[in-house]
N, C-alpha and C positions, 0 to 999 in steps of 0.2 A: 504494500500500500504506500503510495507516495504522500508527500507532505500535504498537498492540497486535499486529498481524500481524508487524511487524518483530521485536518482543521474542519472540513465540512462535517464530519461525524461529530466532532467535539462541539461545533456550533449547533448542530441539530439537537444534541442532547441538552445543552445548556441554554439555548435561546439567545441570550445576550452575553457577549464575550468581549474580552480585551486582548490585544496582542500579547501582552506580557503574561497574562494568565495562561493563554494557549501555549506559549513558548515554554513556560515552566512545567505545565501539566504534561506536555507531549515530548519534552526533551529535544526541541528543535532549536536551530540557530536563529538569530534575529533575521538574517537574510532569507532563510527558508520560510519563515513565518510571513515576512513582508511580501515575498513573491506569491505565496499561497493566498494571502488575503487579497492581493491585487487580482489574481486569477478568479477567485470566488466572487469578487465584486463585479468583475467584467461579465461573468456568467450569470449574475443576478442572484446568487445564493446568499450573499451578504449585503447589507445596506448599513450606511453610517447613521447611528442614532445621534451621537455627538462626538466631539473630538476624542478619538481613542476608544470609542465604544461602538460595537457592531451588533446588528441583529440578524439572526438566521431567517432567511426567506424560504418558507416551506414550498410554496407553489411557484414554479418558474415557467414563464411562457417561452417555449422553444419554437423555432420556426419549423413548420412541417411542410412537406411537399404540397404543391398546389393541387395535385390530383387527389391527394388524401383529404385535404380541406374541402374540396368540392364534393367528395363522397359523403363526408359528415354533413355538409349543408343539405345535400339531396335527401339523406335519410331523415333529417328533421322535418321535411316537408309533408310527410304523410304517416298515418298510423301503421299501415302495412304496405310492403313494397316487394318487388322482385329484384333480382340482381340485374336483370336487363333494364329495368326502369332506372335504377341507380346509375348504371353505366351510361345510359342515354343522357340523363340529367347532368351527370358529372363530366361528360365529354371524354370518357375513357373507355378502355376495353372491358368486356365482360370478364375476361380472365383476371384482370387487375382487381375488379370488384370481388370476385370469388376469393381471391387471395386475402383481401382485406376482411371479408366476411369470416373466413376461417380464424383469423387472428382475433377479430372482435368477439366471435362466439366463444373462443377459448378464454378470453379476458372477462367474459360475462356482460358484454355490452349489447349483444344481439341474441335473439332467440327465434326459433321457428314460429310462424303464425298461421300455419295451415297451407292449403294449396288453392290455386285458382285454375279453373278450366280455361284452356286456351284454344280448344277445338274439341271435336267429338271424342277423340281418344287421347289427347295430350293435356298435360298439366304442368304447372310450374310452381315452385315453392315460393311461399310468401314469408317474409321476415319482418320483425319489428324490433325496435330498441327496447331494452329493459330499462328499469328506473335508473340504474347505474349508467346505462348508455345515454339516456336523455340528459343526465347531468354532464357527462363527458361531451356530448354534442354541443352544449352551450359554449364551451371553450376547449376545443379539441387539442390545442397546443399546450395546455397546462399540464405540467408534470409535478407530481408530489414526491418529495424525497423522504424516505424513511430509513434511518440508519439501521444497521445490523444490530440485533438484540445483544450479541456478545460484545460488540463495541460499546453499546450503551451501558452495559453492566460494568465494563472496564473503566469507562470514563466516570461513572458514578463512584466506583471504588476509589479511583484516583482522586476525585474531588474530596471525598471523606478523609483520605490519608493526607493529601497535600495541604489541606486547609488546617490540619491539626485537630479537627473535631474528634478523631478517634482517640487521641490522647486526653482530651478534656471532657468527653461525654460518653458515658457507658452505652446509651442507646445508639449513638453513632458507631461505637465499636462493635456492638452486636449486629448492626446493619451491615457494616463492612465485612464481618465474618460471614454473614448470610450471602452477601454478594460474591465473596471469594469462593464459597462452596458451590454456588450456582455456576460460576465461571469454570471451576474445576470439573463439574459434571458435564458441562457442554463440551469442554475440550476432550474429555474422556470418550464422549459419545461420537466425536468426529472420527471418520474412518481415514486416518492419515497413514500412508505407507511409509515404512522406514527406508 
């Protein structure tokens, strides 16, 4: 994991961070932290709250291909639709639409909505957006970042130890021990080859 990813995870867990805190908690050099903060600000993952204080931005608007955006807009237009209708409205190939449909169905954005007769013996599948899909269709370029649970546990343990809470507060010490045990169990469960 590179420095930028480490800072991003640290920021996602803590919400509001300072460069010095991140540097101390993650054991990075000042140059590494500065470069990582600049990268994350450019990507939209961090924003300045005040001088030296930064806030993690959970939802990031990422550019998406024009054809994908058109597919999302076309799907928002009706309750039930066929792949052919979406391809026509989006101005793309039906193969591209089927590819997107497979991805969207796997992600829980799309579900079957029955069939429509197109002739005496032929039928075509109907699709519709799920509730999750309707939310995604409102802003298809938004991406939510969720840090890995193991990383979150390690950052929380680090915060308890580095802040000195463990030495001053029995509850914090107990919490740190519980987190350490949780981390230990997760690492043991990983199937890592020697």
